[in-house]
A tleap script that builds the chain and sets N, CA, C and O, in Angstrom:
source leaprc.protein.ff14SB
mol = sequence {
  NMET ALA GLU VAL LYS TRP LYS SER ASP PRO
  ASP ALA HIE ASP TYR PRO ALA ALA SER ASN
  TYR LEU SER LEU ILE LEU GLN ALA GLY GLU
  VAL THR ALA VAL LEU GLU ALA LEU HIE ASN
  ALA PRO LEU VAL THR GLN LYS ALA LYS ASP
  ILE LEU ARG ALA ALA ARG LEU PRO VAL LEU
  PRO PRO ASP ASP ILE HIE VAL SER GLU ASP
  LEU ASP LYS VAL LYS HIE GLY GLN SER LEU
  SER PRO ILE LEU LEU LEU ARG GLY ARG PHE
  ALA SER ASP ALA PRO LEU GLN ILE ALA ASP
  GLY TYR HIE ARG VAL CYS ALA SER TYR HIE
  VAL ASP PRO ASN THR ASP ILE PRO CYS ARG
  ILE ALA ASP LEU CALA
}
set mol.1.N position { -17.084 -94.758 -20.903 }
set mol.1.CA position { -15.511 -94.713 -21.552 }
set mol.1.C position { -14.579 -94.745 -20.432 }
set mol.1.O position { -14.800 -94.192 -19.354 }
set mol.2.N position { -13.537 -95.404 -20.716 }
set mol.2.CA position { -12.433 -95.538 -19.726 }
set mol.2.C position { -11.645 -94.126 -19.565 }
set mol.2.O position { -11.713 -93.268 -20.445 }
set mol.3.N position { -11.034 -93.984 -18.595 }
set mol.3.CA position { -10.072 -92.796 -18.248 }
set mol.3.C position { -8.924 -93.005 -19.301 }
set mol.3.O position { -8.404 -94.095 -19.541 }
set mol.4.N position { -8.567 -91.689 -19.958 }
set mol.4.CA position { -7.495 -91.786 -20.835 }
set mol.4.C position { -6.031 -91.822 -20.064 }
set mol.4.O position { -5.691 -90.968 -19.245 }
set mol.5.N position { -5.253 -92.907 -20.446 }
set mol.5.CA position { -3.953 -93.224 -19.889 }
set mol.5.C position { -2.860 -92.641 -20.879 }
set mol.5.O position { -3.056 -92.544 -22.090 }
set mol.6.N position { -1.658 -92.253 -20.225 }
set mol.6.CA position { -0.679 -91.768 -21.106 }
set mol.6.C position { 0.645 -92.265 -20.686 }
set mol.6.O position { 0.955 -92.531 -19.525 }
set mol.7.N position { 1.459 -92.375 -21.805 }
set mol.7.CA position { 2.909 -92.856 -21.559 }
set mol.7.C position { 3.728 -91.705 -20.975 }
set mol.7.O position { 3.274 -90.570 -21.118 }
set mol.8.N position { 4.746 -91.854 -20.410 }
set mol.8.CA position { 5.537 -90.953 -19.815 }
set mol.8.C position { 6.530 -90.273 -20.744 }
set mol.8.O position { 7.208 -89.321 -20.358 }
set mol.9.N position { 6.599 -90.728 -21.865 }
set mol.9.CA position { 7.496 -89.949 -23.023 }
set mol.9.C position { 6.841 -90.270 -24.372 }
set mol.9.O position { 6.253 -91.330 -24.585 }
set mol.10.N position { 6.983 -89.273 -25.278 }
set mol.10.CA position { 6.487 -89.493 -26.595 }
set mol.10.C position { 7.247 -90.700 -27.325 }
set mol.10.O position { 8.419 -91.038 -27.160 }
set mol.11.N position { 6.281 -91.268 -28.177 }
set mol.11.CA position { 6.990 -92.545 -28.935 }
set mol.11.C position { 7.948 -91.915 -29.936 }
set mol.11.O position { 7.838 -90.798 -30.442 }
set mol.12.N position { 8.917 -92.825 -30.141 }
set mol.12.CA position { 10.048 -92.262 -31.061 }
set mol.12.C position { 9.590 -91.968 -32.607 }
set mol.12.O position { 10.333 -91.328 -33.352 }
set mol.13.N position { 8.554 -92.380 -32.966 }
set mol.13.CA position { 8.037 -92.263 -34.280 }
set mol.13.C position { 7.268 -90.782 -34.293 }
set mol.13.O position { 7.067 -90.206 -35.362 }
set mol.14.N position { 6.913 -90.295 -33.195 }
set mol.14.CA position { 6.264 -89.155 -33.045 }
set mol.14.C position { 7.236 -87.862 -33.451 }
set mol.14.O position { 6.725 -86.867 -33.967 }
set mol.15.N position { 8.473 -87.926 -33.222 }
set mol.15.CA position { 9.552 -86.826 -33.728 }
set mol.15.C position { 9.383 -86.680 -35.129 }
set mol.15.O position { 8.899 -85.645 -35.588 }
set mol.16.N position { 9.823 -87.845 -36.018 }
set mol.16.CA position { 9.719 -87.706 -37.400 }
set mol.16.C position { 8.404 -87.267 -37.849 }
set mol.16.O position { 8.483 -86.396 -38.715 }
set mol.17.N position { 7.139 -87.626 -37.502 }
set mol.17.CA position { 5.972 -87.160 -37.777 }
set mol.17.C position { 5.800 -85.760 -37.603 }
set mol.17.O position { 5.250 -85.085 -38.473 }
set mol.18.N position { 6.245 -85.256 -36.504 }
set mol.18.CA position { 6.349 -83.819 -36.098 }
set mol.18.C position { 7.180 -83.180 -37.127 }
set mol.18.O position { 6.776 -82.097 -37.551 }
set mol.19.N position { 8.279 -83.666 -37.604 }
set mol.19.CA position { 9.268 -83.085 -38.538 }
set mol.19.C position { 8.415 -82.938 -39.764 }
set mol.19.O position { 8.297 -81.847 -40.320 }
set mol.20.N position { 7.872 -83.929 -40.152 }
set mol.20.CA position { 7.069 -83.868 -41.510 }
set mol.20.C position { 6.148 -82.823 -41.610 }
set mol.20.O position { 6.094 -82.110 -42.612 }
set mol.21.N position { 5.285 -82.655 -40.462 }
set mol.21.CA position { 4.342 -81.440 -40.485 }
set mol.21.C position { 5.032 -80.218 -40.379 }
set mol.21.O position { 4.645 -79.294 -41.095 }
set mol.22.N position { 6.055 -80.031 -39.560 }
set mol.22.CA position { 6.669 -78.874 -39.300 }
set mol.22.C position { 7.389 -78.191 -40.594 }
set mol.22.O position { 7.527 -76.979 -40.756 }
set mol.23.N position { 7.795 -79.168 -41.435 }
set mol.23.CA position { 8.519 -78.807 -42.552 }
set mol.23.C position { 7.670 -78.170 -43.569 }
set mol.23.O position { 8.198 -77.573 -44.507 }
set mol.24.N position { 6.365 -78.255 -43.450 }
set mol.24.CA position { 5.384 -77.636 -44.245 }
set mol.24.C position { 5.143 -76.027 -43.766 }
set mol.24.O position { 4.612 -75.185 -44.490 }
set mol.25.N position { 5.564 -75.818 -42.614 }
set mol.25.CA position { 5.388 -74.460 -42.256 }
set mol.25.C position { 6.515 -73.638 -41.799 }
set mol.25.O position { 6.379 -72.443 -41.537 }
set mol.26.N position { 7.681 -74.302 -41.697 }
set mol.26.CA position { 9.023 -73.678 -41.194 }
set mol.26.C position { 10.221 -74.132 -42.245 }
set mol.26.O position { 10.135 -75.079 -43.026 }
set mol.27.N position { 11.246 -73.333 -42.108 }
set mol.27.CA position { 12.361 -73.591 -42.853 }
set mol.27.C position { 13.159 -74.781 -42.154 }
set mol.27.O position { 12.973 -75.051 -40.967 }
set mol.28.N position { 14.014 -75.441 -42.917 }
set mol.28.CA position { 14.699 -76.624 -42.427 }
set mol.28.C position { 15.454 -76.373 -41.137 }
set mol.28.O position { 15.325 -77.177 -40.213 }
set mol.29.N position { 16.122 -75.461 -41.031 }
set mol.29.CA position { 16.870 -75.007 -39.889 }
set mol.29.C position { 15.919 -74.670 -38.534 }
set mol.29.O position { 16.281 -74.861 -37.373 }
set mol.30.N position { 14.836 -74.215 -38.890 }
set mol.30.CA position { 13.824 -73.870 -37.807 }
set mol.30.C position { 13.161 -75.324 -37.356 }
set mol.30.O position { 12.909 -75.524 -36.168 }
set mol.31.N position { 12.900 -76.299 -38.337 }
set mol.31.CA position { 12.438 -77.517 -37.863 }
set mol.31.C position { 13.396 -78.285 -36.945 }
set mol.31.O position { 12.958 -78.947 -36.004 }
set mol.32.N position { 14.681 -78.197 -37.215 }
set mol.32.CA position { 15.763 -78.833 -36.612 }
set mol.32.C position { 15.836 -78.264 -35.106 }
set mol.32.O position { 15.948 -78.981 -34.112 }
set mol.33.N position { 15.761 -76.991 -35.102 }
set mol.33.CA position { 15.718 -76.297 -33.708 }
set mol.33.C position { 14.603 -76.575 -32.873 }
set mol.33.O position { 14.734 -76.645 -31.651 }
set mol.34.N position { 13.358 -76.764 -33.531 }
set mol.34.CA position { 12.110 -76.961 -32.826 }
set mol.34.C position { 12.228 -78.442 -32.284 }
set mol.34.O position { 11.842 -78.737 -31.153 }
set mol.35.N position { 12.770 -79.331 -33.139 }
set mol.35.CA position { 12.760 -80.796 -32.635 }
set mol.35.C position { 13.571 -80.979 -31.651 }
set mol.35.O position { 13.219 -81.733 -30.743 }
set mol.36.N position { 14.887 -80.308 -31.605 }
set mol.36.CA position { 15.821 -80.323 -30.345 }
set mol.36.C position { 15.067 -79.725 -29.225 }
set mol.36.O position { 15.217 -80.184 -28.093 }
set mol.37.N position { 14.304 -78.782 -29.439 }
set mol.37.CA position { 13.762 -78.118 -28.126 }
set mol.37.C position { 12.706 -78.972 -27.620 }
set mol.37.O position { 12.528 -79.024 -26.403 }
set mol.38.N position { 11.899 -79.728 -28.508 }
set mol.38.CA position { 10.928 -80.632 -28.160 }
set mol.38.C position { 11.486 -81.815 -27.243 }
set mol.38.O position { 10.956 -82.140 -26.181 }
set mol.39.N position { 12.616 -82.414 -27.781 }
set mol.39.CA position { 13.264 -83.443 -27.185 }
set mol.39.C position { 13.675 -82.986 -25.740 }
set mol.39.O position { 13.638 -83.820 -24.836 }
set mol.40.N position { 14.022 -81.837 -25.515 }
set mol.40.CA position { 14.668 -81.227 -24.285 }
set mol.40.C position { 13.661 -80.587 -23.320 }
set mol.40.O position { 13.968 -80.257 -22.175 }
set mol.41.N position { 12.399 -80.428 -23.869 }
set mol.41.CA position { 11.288 -79.655 -23.085 }
set mol.41.C position { 10.759 -80.844 -22.095 }
set mol.41.O position { 10.646 -82.036 -22.380 }
set mol.42.N position { 10.461 -80.189 -20.835 }
set mol.42.CA position { 9.859 -81.005 -19.867 }
set mol.42.C position { 8.435 -81.426 -20.272 }
set mol.42.O position { 7.829 -80.833 -21.164 }
set mol.43.N position { 7.955 -82.392 -19.640 }
set mol.43.CA position { 6.478 -82.911 -20.002 }
set mol.43.C position { 5.700 -82.089 -18.935 }
set mol.43.O position { 5.934 -82.104 -17.727 }
set mol.44.N position { 4.697 -81.339 -19.596 }
set mol.44.CA position { 3.778 -80.529 -18.835 }
set mol.44.C position { 2.298 -81.079 -19.117 }
set mol.44.O position { 2.177 -81.960 -19.968 }
set mol.45.N position { 1.277 -80.644 -18.506 }
set mol.45.CA position { -0.034 -80.919 -18.936 }
set mol.45.C position { -0.738 -79.706 -19.277 }
set mol.45.O position { -0.435 -78.602 -18.825 }
set mol.46.N position { -1.836 -79.967 -20.213 }
set mol.46.CA position { -2.595 -78.988 -20.658 }
set mol.46.C position { -4.023 -79.787 -20.920 }
set mol.46.O position { -4.051 -80.978 -21.229 }
set mol.47.N position { -5.018 -79.094 -20.781 }
set mol.47.CA position { -6.341 -79.507 -21.024 }
set mol.47.C position { -6.616 -79.726 -22.543 }
set mol.47.O position { -6.169 -78.925 -23.364 }
set mol.48.N position { -7.303 -80.740 -22.893 }
set mol.48.CA position { -7.711 -81.106 -24.349 }
set mol.48.C position { -8.368 -79.815 -24.909 }
set mol.48.O position { -7.971 -79.389 -25.994 }
set mol.49.N position { -9.383 -79.148 -24.208 }
set mol.49.CA position { -10.193 -78.091 -24.705 }
set mol.49.C position { -9.234 -76.956 -24.948 }
set mol.49.O position { -9.312 -76.372 -26.029 }
set mol.50.N position { -8.438 -76.621 -24.160 }
set mol.50.CA position { -7.365 -75.474 -24.216 }
set mol.50.C position { -6.480 -75.555 -25.388 }
set mol.50.O position { -6.273 -74.615 -26.155 }
set mol.51.N position { -5.892 -76.911 -25.499 }
set mol.51.CA position { -5.203 -77.083 -26.732 }
set mol.51.C position { -5.644 -76.792 -27.956 }
set mol.51.O position { -5.050 -76.104 -28.787 }
set mol.52.N position { -6.931 -77.434 -28.101 }
set mol.52.CA position { -7.706 -77.109 -29.409 }
set mol.52.C position { -8.149 -75.619 -29.665 }
set mol.52.O position { -8.258 -75.184 -30.812 }
set mol.53.N position { -8.371 -74.948 -28.683 }
set mol.53.CA position { -8.746 -73.535 -28.790 }
set mol.53.C position { -7.648 -72.791 -29.017 }
set mol.53.O position { -7.805 -71.937 -29.890 }
set mol.54.N position { -6.443 -72.844 -28.444 }
set mol.54.CA position { -5.266 -72.251 -28.817 }
set mol.54.C position { -4.703 -72.678 -30.161 }
set mol.54.O position { -4.005 -71.903 -30.815 }
set mol.55.N position { -4.971 -73.786 -30.543 }
set mol.55.CA position { -4.571 -74.203 -32.108 }
set mol.55.C position { -5.507 -73.666 -33.116 }
set mol.55.O position { -5.171 -73.519 -34.291 }
set mol.56.N position { -6.814 -73.340 -32.611 }
set mol.56.CA position { -7.785 -72.888 -33.423 }
set mol.56.C position { -8.152 -74.015 -34.354 }
set mol.56.O position { -8.315 -73.769 -35.549 }
set mol.57.N position { -8.288 -75.203 -33.891 }
set mol.57.CA position { -8.783 -76.403 -34.625 }
set mol.57.C position { -9.945 -77.047 -34.200 }
set mol.57.O position { -10.191 -77.177 -33.000 }
set mol.58.N position { -10.713 -77.481 -35.120 }
set mol.58.CA position { -12.141 -78.218 -34.493 }
set mol.58.C position { -11.743 -79.519 -34.035 }
set mol.58.O position { -10.723 -80.120 -34.370 }
set mol.59.N position { -12.633 -79.901 -33.241 }
set mol.59.CA position { -12.674 -81.324 -32.815 }
set mol.59.C position { -13.101 -82.288 -33.846 }
set mol.59.O position { -14.263 -82.337 -34.249 }
set mol.60.N position { -12.055 -83.138 -34.316 }
set mol.60.CA position { -12.470 -84.367 -35.283 }
set mol.60.C position { -13.574 -85.248 -34.734 }
set mol.60.O position { -13.597 -85.527 -33.535 }
set mol.61.N position { -14.480 -85.688 -35.570 }
set mol.61.CA position { -15.523 -86.501 -34.947 }
set mol.61.C position { -14.933 -87.898 -34.518 }
set mol.61.O position { -13.915 -88.429 -34.963 }
set mol.62.N position { -15.733 -88.341 -33.627 }
set mol.62.CA position { -15.166 -89.871 -33.064 }
set mol.62.C position { -15.071 -90.983 -34.218 }
set mol.62.O position { -14.364 -91.983 -34.091 }
set mol.63.N position { -15.824 -90.725 -35.321 }
set mol.63.CA position { -15.632 -91.595 -36.418 }
set mol.63.C position { -14.392 -91.539 -37.498 }
set mol.63.O position { -14.135 -92.392 -38.347 }
set mol.64.N position { -13.699 -90.323 -37.244 }
set mol.64.CA position { -12.540 -90.151 -37.922 }
set mol.64.C position { -11.643 -91.357 -37.542 }
set mol.64.O position { -11.384 -91.716 -36.394 }
set mol.65.N position { -11.150 -92.005 -38.866 }
set mol.65.CA position { -10.275 -93.308 -38.683 }
set mol.65.C position { -9.289 -93.130 -37.552 }
set mol.65.O position { -9.290 -94.022 -36.704 }
set mol.66.N position { -8.381 -92.041 -37.391 }
set mol.66.CA position { -7.358 -92.063 -36.441 }
set mol.66.C position { -8.012 -91.650 -35.121 }
set mol.66.O position { -7.603 -92.291 -34.152 }
set mol.67.N position { -8.840 -90.820 -34.896 }
set mol.67.CA position { -9.602 -90.722 -33.560 }
set mol.67.C position { -10.164 -91.920 -33.116 }
set mol.67.O position { -9.988 -92.249 -31.942 }
set mol.68.N position { -10.863 -92.677 -33.928 }
set mol.68.CA position { -11.507 -93.863 -33.638 }
set mol.68.C position { -10.456 -94.911 -33.206 }
set mol.68.O position { -10.762 -95.677 -32.291 }
set mol.69.N position { -9.247 -95.005 -33.789 }
set mol.69.CA position { -8.131 -95.779 -33.440 }
set mol.69.C position { -7.826 -95.503 -31.912 }
set mol.69.O position { -7.713 -96.460 -31.146 }
set mol.70.N position { -7.695 -94.242 -31.478 }
set mol.70.CA position { -7.262 -93.801 -30.443 }
set mol.70.C position { -8.271 -94.064 -29.261 }
set mol.70.O position { -7.895 -94.375 -28.131 }
set mol.71.N position { -9.412 -93.930 -29.580 }
set mol.71.CA position { -10.559 -94.229 -28.631 }
set mol.71.C position { -10.608 -95.600 -28.488 }
set mol.71.O position { -10.975 -95.982 -27.376 }
set mol.72.N position { -10.323 -96.499 -29.353 }
set mol.72.CA position { -10.246 -97.927 -29.161 }
set mol.72.C position { -9.120 -98.262 -28.121 }
set mol.72.O position { -9.323 -99.029 -27.180 }
set mol.73.N position { -7.993 -97.676 -28.334 }
set mol.73.CA position { -6.904 -97.729 -27.372 }
set mol.73.C position { -7.216 -97.285 -25.910 }
set mol.73.O position { -6.695 -97.823 -24.933 }
set mol.74.N position { -8.067 -96.310 -25.846 }
set mol.74.CA position { -8.391 -95.870 -24.496 }
set mol.74.C position { -9.427 -97.037 -23.932 }
set mol.74.O position { -9.279 -97.574 -22.835 }
set mol.75.N position { -10.369 -97.305 -24.745 }
set mol.75.CA position { -11.313 -98.274 -24.304 }
set mol.75.C position { -10.711 -99.631 -23.810 }
set mol.75.O position { -11.313 -100.340 -23.005 }
set mol.76.N position { -9.520 -99.946 -24.323 }
set mol.76.CA position { -8.854 -101.082 -23.957 }
set mol.76.C position { -7.723 -100.841 -23.003 }
set mol.76.O position { -6.923 -101.735 -22.724 }
set mol.77.N position { -7.659 -99.646 -22.509 }
set mol.77.CA position { -6.745 -99.404 -21.382 }
set mol.77.C position { -5.393 -99.200 -21.864 }
set mol.77.O position { -4.480 -99.228 -21.039 }
set mol.78.N position { -5.118 -98.977 -23.216 }
set mol.78.CA position { -3.833 -98.630 -23.694 }
set mol.78.C position { -3.265 -97.304 -23.444 }
set mol.78.O position { -4.057 -96.363 -23.497 }
set mol.79.N position { -2.098 -97.069 -23.193 }
set mol.79.CA position { -1.596 -95.492 -23.074 }
set mol.79.C position { -1.334 -94.938 -24.424 }
set mol.79.O position { -0.863 -95.567 -25.371 }
set mol.80.N position { -1.717 -93.604 -24.407 }
set mol.80.CA position { -1.458 -92.715 -25.555 }
set mol.80.C position { -0.241 -92.085 -25.393 }
set mol.80.O position { 0.060 -91.787 -24.237 }
set mol.81.N position { 0.556 -91.802 -26.314 }
set mol.81.CA position { 1.776 -91.051 -26.386 }
set mol.81.C position { 1.470 -89.516 -26.157 }
set mol.81.O position { 0.559 -89.000 -26.804 }
set mol.82.N position { 2.216 -88.765 -25.243 }
set mol.82.CA position { 2.272 -87.377 -25.248 }
set mol.82.C position { 2.289 -86.559 -26.427 }
set mol.82.O position { 2.839 -87.023 -27.426 }
set mol.83.N position { 1.771 -85.406 -26.472 }
set mol.83.CA position { 1.780 -84.685 -27.766 }
set mol.83.C position { 2.732 -83.679 -27.867 }
set mol.83.O position { 3.150 -83.197 -26.815 }
set mol.84.N position { 3.186 -83.236 -29.005 }
set mol.84.CA position { 4.300 -82.445 -29.263 }
set mol.84.C position { 3.552 -81.126 -29.948 }
set mol.84.O position { 2.776 -81.125 -30.904 }
set mol.85.N position { 4.074 -79.901 -29.083 }
set mol.85.CA position { 3.412 -78.633 -29.460 }
set mol.85.C position { 4.426 -77.604 -29.861 }
set mol.85.O position { 5.500 -77.603 -29.259 }
set mol.86.N position { 4.226 -76.812 -30.719 }
set mol.86.CA position { 4.859 -75.444 -31.114 }
set mol.86.C position { 4.100 -74.232 -30.610 }
set mol.86.O position { 3.096 -73.880 -31.228 }
set mol.87.N position { 4.509 -73.546 -29.507 }
set mol.87.CA position { 3.873 -72.493 -28.947 }
set mol.87.C position { 3.363 -71.353 -29.960 }
set mol.87.O position { 4.055 -70.876 -30.860 }
set mol.88.N position { 2.195 -71.039 -29.699 }
set mol.88.CA position { 1.765 -69.883 -30.831 }
set mol.88.C position { 2.177 -68.679 -30.299 }
set mol.88.O position { 2.708 -68.725 -29.189 }
set mol.89.N position { 2.022 -67.389 -30.959 }
set mol.89.CA position { 2.495 -66.113 -30.503 }
set mol.89.C position { 1.131 -65.217 -30.710 }
set mol.89.O position { 0.570 -65.053 -31.793 }
set mol.90.N position { 0.808 -64.794 -29.729 }
set mol.90.CA position { -0.355 -63.893 -29.459 }
set mol.90.C position { -0.092 -62.635 -30.138 }
set mol.90.O position { -1.049 -62.143 -30.737 }
set mol.91.N position { 1.148 -61.947 -30.164 }
set mol.91.CA position { 1.265 -60.764 -30.775 }
set mol.91.C position { 1.136 -60.632 -32.363 }
set mol.91.O position { 0.725 -59.639 -32.964 }
set mol.92.N position { 1.552 -61.781 -32.892 }
set mol.92.CA position { 1.589 -61.945 -34.447 }
set mol.92.C position { 0.391 -62.742 -34.884 }
set mol.92.O position { 0.194 -63.001 -36.071 }
set mol.93.N position { -0.534 -63.189 -33.759 }
set mol.93.CA position { -1.808 -63.849 -34.090 }
set mol.93.C position { -1.557 -65.410 -34.744 }
set mol.93.O position { -2.370 -66.040 -35.420 }
set mol.94.N position { -0.296 -65.808 -34.370 }
set mol.94.CA position { -0.131 -67.215 -34.773 }
set mol.94.C position { -0.572 -68.281 -33.743 }
set mol.94.O position { -0.114 -68.251 -32.600 }
set mol.95.N position { -1.406 -69.165 -34.113 }
set mol.95.CA position { -1.927 -70.201 -33.361 }
set mol.95.C position { -0.796 -71.134 -32.930 }
set mol.95.O position { 0.292 -71.183 -33.504 }
set mol.96.N position { -1.152 -71.886 -31.849 }
set mol.96.CA position { -0.474 -72.860 -31.487 }
set mol.96.C position { -0.403 -74.161 -32.473 }
set mol.96.O position { -1.439 -74.566 -33.000 }
set mol.97.N position { 0.614 -74.681 -32.662 }
set mol.97.CA position { 0.661 -75.738 -33.638 }
set mol.97.C position { 0.802 -76.986 -33.073 }
set mol.97.O position { 1.813 -77.142 -32.387 }
set mol.98.N position { -0.060 -78.040 -33.202 }
set mol.98.CA position { -0.024 -79.424 -32.706 }
set mol.98.C position { 1.077 -80.092 -33.757 }
set mol.98.O position { 0.629 -80.512 -34.824 }
set mol.99.N position { 2.344 -80.194 -33.524 }
set mol.99.CA position { 3.231 -80.768 -34.384 }
set mol.99.C position { 2.955 -82.411 -34.514 }
set mol.99.O position { 3.000 -82.950 -35.620 }
set mol.100.N position { 2.678 -83.132 -33.352 }
set mol.100.CA position { 2.166 -84.305 -33.441 }
set mol.100.C position { 1.104 -84.639 -32.465 }
set mol.100.O position { 1.259 -84.243 -31.310 }
set mol.101.N position { 0.005 -85.340 -32.790 }
set mol.101.CA position { -0.907 -85.707 -31.621 }
set mol.101.C position { -2.416 -85.060 -31.888 }
set mol.101.O position { -3.284 -85.232 -31.033 }
set mol.102.N position { -2.642 -84.470 -32.844 }
set mol.102.CA position { -3.935 -83.976 -33.145 }
set mol.102.C position { -5.048 -84.918 -32.881 }
set mol.102.O position { -5.959 -84.609 -32.113 }
set mol.103.N position { -5.000 -86.137 -33.536 }
set mol.103.CA position { -5.897 -87.054 -33.304 }
set mol.103.C position { -6.192 -87.513 -31.879 }
set mol.103.O position { -7.316 -87.673 -31.403 }
set mol.104.N position { -4.826 -87.732 -31.165 }
set mol.104.CA position { -4.955 -88.131 -29.700 }
set mol.104.C position { -5.712 -87.046 -28.870 }
set mol.104.O position { -6.574 -87.309 -28.032 }
set mol.105.N position { -5.255 -85.715 -29.228 }
set mol.105.CA position { -6.240 -84.675 -28.530 }
set mol.105.C position { -7.692 -84.872 -28.762 }
set mol.105.O position { -8.488 -85.012 -27.833 }
set mol.106.N position { -8.024 -84.882 -30.013 }
set mol.106.CA position { -9.544 -85.037 -30.240 }
set mol.106.C position { -10.015 -86.295 -29.466 }
set mol.106.O position { -11.010 -86.149 -28.755 }
set mol.107.N position { -9.492 -87.374 -29.510 }
set mol.107.CA position { -9.924 -88.631 -28.949 }
set mol.107.C position { -10.020 -88.241 -27.427 }
set mol.107.O position { -11.034 -88.606 -26.832 }
set mol.108.N position { -9.140 -87.593 -26.799 }
set mol.108.CA position { -9.144 -87.353 -25.387 }
set mol.108.C position { -10.351 -86.315 -25.155 }
set mol.108.O position { -11.163 -86.522 -24.253 }
set mol.109.N position { -10.431 -85.329 -25.894 }
set mol.109.CA position { -11.636 -84.493 -25.917 }
set mol.109.C position { -13.045 -85.266 -25.816 }
set mol.109.O position { -13.905 -85.018 -24.971 }
set mol.110.N position { -13.123 -86.144 -26.719 }
set mol.110.CA position { -14.380 -86.843 -26.750 }
set mol.110.C position { -14.481 -87.725 -25.367 }
set mol.110.O position { -15.629 -87.969 -24.995 }
set mol.111.N position { -13.595 -88.138 -24.711 }
set mol.111.CA position { -13.696 -88.798 -23.568 }
set mol.111.C position { -14.072 -87.758 -22.413 }
set mol.111.O position { -15.006 -88.017 -21.654 }
set mol.112.N position { -13.400 -86.686 -22.302 }
set mol.112.CA position { -13.540 -85.611 -21.581 }
set mol.112.C position { -12.848 -84.304 -21.914 }
set mol.112.O position { -11.621 -84.254 -21.836 }
set mol.113.N position { -13.452 -83.393 -22.229 }
set mol.113.CA position { -12.813 -82.062 -22.774 }
set mol.113.C position { -11.717 -81.547 -21.669 }
set mol.113.O position { -10.706 -80.909 -21.961 }
set mol.114.N position { -12.079 -81.919 -20.422 }
set mol.114.CA position { -11.050 -81.310 -19.336 }
set mol.114.C position { -9.884 -82.463 -19.120 }
set mol.114.O position { -9.135 -82.409 -18.145 }
set mol.115.N position { -9.809 -83.343 -19.956 }
set mol.115.CA position { -8.730 -84.303 -19.787 }
set mol.115.C position { -7.287 -83.492 -19.854 }
set mol.115.O position { -7.030 -82.599 -20.661 }
set mol.116.N position { -6.455 -83.969 -18.888 }
set mol.116.CA position { -5.053 -83.296 -18.935 }
set mol.116.C position { -4.259 -84.090 -19.820 }
set mol.116.O position { -4.133 -85.300 -19.637 }
set mol.117.N position { -3.718 -83.486 -20.763 }
set mol.117.CA position { -2.940 -84.250 -21.839 }
set mol.117.C position { -1.417 -83.762 -21.540 }
set mol.117.O position { -1.080 -82.578 -21.537 }
set mol.118.N position { -0.575 -84.828 -21.298 }
set mol.118.CA position { 0.768 -84.466 -21.144 }
set mol.118.C position { 1.401 -84.110 -22.700 }
set mol.118.O position { 1.092 -84.698 -23.736 }
set mol.119.N position { 2.222 -83.158 -22.586 }
set mol.119.CA position { 2.867 -82.646 -23.851 }
set mol.119.C position { 4.193 -82.025 -23.553 }
set mol.119.O position { 4.573 -81.729 -22.421 }
set mol.120.N position { 4.829 -81.861 -24.596 }
set mol.120.CA position { 6.172 -80.993 -24.667 }
set mol.120.C position { 5.889 -79.984 -25.553 }
set mol.120.O position { 5.251 -80.128 -26.596 }
set mol.121.N position { 6.468 -78.735 -25.049 }
set mol.121.CA position { 6.091 -77.650 -25.787 }
set mol.121.C position { 7.445 -76.731 -26.178 }
set mol.121.O position { 8.292 -76.398 -25.349 }
set mol.122.N position { 7.473 -76.434 -27.425 }
set mol.122.CA position { 8.632 -75.701 -27.897 }
set mol.122.C position { 8.285 -74.307 -28.269 }
set mol.122.O position { 7.193 -73.984 -28.738 }
set mol.123.N position { 9.297 -73.476 -28.031 }
set mol.123.CA position { 9.240 -72.129 -28.598 }
set mol.123.C position { 10.104 -71.830 -29.834 }
set mol.123.O position { 11.276 -72.205 -29.824 }
set mol.124.N position { 9.634 -71.219 -30.834 }
set mol.124.CA position { 10.308 -70.681 -31.939 }
set mol.124.C position { 11.266 -69.673 -31.491 }
set mol.124.O position { 10.768 -68.672 -30.974 }
set mol.125.N position { 12.493 -69.728 -31.580 }
set mol.125.CA position { 13.403 -68.589 -31.183 }
set mol.125.C position { 13.224 -67.523 -32.262 }
set mol.125.O position { 13.852 -66.467 -32.197 }
savepdb mol mol.pdb
quit
């Protein structure tokens, strides 16, 4: 399998997707604040295995339709979009939230669990 390549910025459609997900767990004003924070957050890298562990999410199988699509992109040398994260809270036992990019994280994990994934991370004030 080829090395995972990444774009330098999240795709424009990632933010509405993140908003849709976040609206299931946050109030409207909080969603707006998190999206603004994500737009302004610097790009940092985190390992695929650590993102999944902090989010307490399983690795989706390579035959999951969306994971498979991302693995095909990797195989053909296409760059994936960085992911959008909402930081968890240790004190309240709240896990990290992958606001957008869960399938990309899983695809990257299947290539190499130590893949450095570019992401933007927001904190809920």
